[in-house]
C-alpha positions in Angstrom: 152.4 39.2 91.2 151.1 42.7 91.0 152.8 44.9 88.4 152.5 48.6 88.3 154.1 51.4 86.3 155.5 54.8 87.1 155.6 57.5 84.4 158.1 60.3 84.7 157.5 63.1 84.2 154.0 62.4 85.2 150.9 64.3 83.9 147.5 64.5 85.5 147.1 60.8 86.0 149.5 57.9 86.8 149.4 56.7 83.2 149.9 60.1 81.6 153.2 61.7 80.5 153.4 65.4 81.3 151.8 67.4 78.4 153.8 69.3 75.9 152.9 72.5 74.0 152.3 72.6 70.3 155.2 75.0 69.9 157.6 72.4 71.5 155.9 69.0 70.7 158.6 67.1 72.7 158.6 64.0 74.8 161.3 62.8 77.2 159.6 60.2 79.4 160.6 57.1 81.3 158.1 54.4 82.2 159.4 52.1 85.0 157.7 48.8 85.9 157.5 47.8 89.5 156.8 44.3 90.8 155.9 43.3 94.4 158.7 40.7 94.4 162.1 42.3 94.3 163.7 39.2 92.7 161.4 39.3 89.7 162.8 39.4 86.2 160.9 42.3 84.5 161.2 43.3 80.9 159.4 46.4 79.6 158.5 47.0 76.0 156.8 50.1 74.6 155.2 50.9 71.3 153.2 53.8 69.9 149.7 53.0 68.7 148.3 54.5 65.5 150.6 56.0 63.0 154.4 56.0 63.5 156.2 59.1 64.6 159.5 59.6 62.7 160.9 61.9 65.3 160.2 59.7 68.3 162.6 56.9 69.6 161.1 54.3 71.8 163.6 52.1 73.7 162.6 49.0 75.7 164.5 47.0 78.2 164.9 45.6 81.7 162.7 47.4 84.2 162.0 50.5 82.0 161.2 52.0 78.7 162.0 55.5 77.4 160.2 57.6 74.9 162.2 60.6 73.5 161.9 63.0 70.6 159.8 65.6 68.9 156.4 65.0 67.3 155.4 66.1 63.8 152.9 68.9 64.2 149.6 66.9 64.5 147.2 69.8 64.0 145.2 70.1 60.8 145.6 73.8 59.9 144.3 74.5 56.3 146.3 76.9 54.2 145.3 78.5 50.9 148.0 80.0 48.7 149.0 81.0 45.1 152.4 81.5 43.5 154.5 84.5 44.7 153.3 87.6 43.0 150.1 86.0 41.8 146.5 86.1 43.1 143.4 83.9 43.2 142.1 85.9 40.2 145.0 84.8 38.0 145.5 81.2 39.1 143.6 78.5 41.0 144.7 78.5 44.6 146.3 75.5 46.2 144.9 74.2 49.4 147.0 72.1 51.8 146.6 70.7 55.3 149.4 70.8 57.9 152.2 73.3 58.7 154.9 70.9 57.6 153.4 70.8 54.0 153.3 74.5 53.5 155.9 75.4 50.9 158.1 78.5 51.2 157.8 81.7 49.2 154.1 81.5 48.3 151.4 84.1 48.7 149.6 82.6 51.7 146.3 84.4 52.0 143.9 82.2 54.0 144.5 80.1 57.1 141.8 78.0 58.8 143.4 77.1 62.1 142.8 73.8 63.9 141.3 74.9 67.2 141.2 71.5 69.0 142.5 71.9 72.5 144.9 69.0 72.3 146.1 65.9 70.3 146.4 62.7 72.3 149.4 60.4 71.6 149.0 56.8 72.9 151.6 54.2 73.8 151.1 50.6 74.8 153.5 49.5 77.5 153.9 45.7 77.9 155.5 44.3 81.0 156.7 40.7 80.9 157.7 39.2 84.2 159.0 36.0 85.6 160.0 35.1 89.1 160.8 32.0 91.0 157.3 31.8 92.7 154.9 32.5 89.9 154.2 31.5 86.3 155.6 34.0 83.8 153.1 36.7 82.9 152.3 39.8 80.9 150.5 42.9 81.7 149.7 45.8 79.3 149.2 49.4 80.2 148.1 52.4 78.1 150.1 55.6 78.5 149.1 58.9 76.9 150.6 62.3 76.3 148.7 65.5 75.3 150.1 67.9 72.8 148.3 71.1 73.9 147.3 73.5 71.1 148.7 76.6 72.8 148.2 78.7 69.6 151.8 79.8 69.8 152.9 77.2 67.3 150.8 78.7 64.5 151.5 82.3 65.5 155.2 81.6 65.4 154.9 79.9 62.0 153.0 82.9 60.6 155.4 85.3 62.2 158.4 83.8 60.4 156.9 82.6 57.2 157.9 85.6 55.1 161.3 86.1 56.7 
């Protein structure tokens, strides 16, 4: 039995989810398995590879899997700051990596922006199948999604940091 998958919304290749901008970081994809025998029993399971994503829900089931949610910002921007009203001449600066770790109400005075073009998220899609003519089988596919570093995400963060 030949098994294939269809990714929707598709990106630049048949196994790529449409890319998302850093400012959005969203995924809402469906991966559907297709068999050449219509009477096949097909179960699709999906899992992310690498670290877990707390904002992403992966649902597996008959014929399809869904991946929905919002990624944590994966870019490694480096921030240097001191306490509000202070300076690096009075106290030792704190250096942190990642927008999500930057505390509010600090004197942020140095930013080293991550300039990578994109971050690649990877999912393993496993298709288990069984039909009346063939021995049960399993096929695995790798599906990816790019989070594009559109530079808007960090601009927006800096624009609203002192609000």
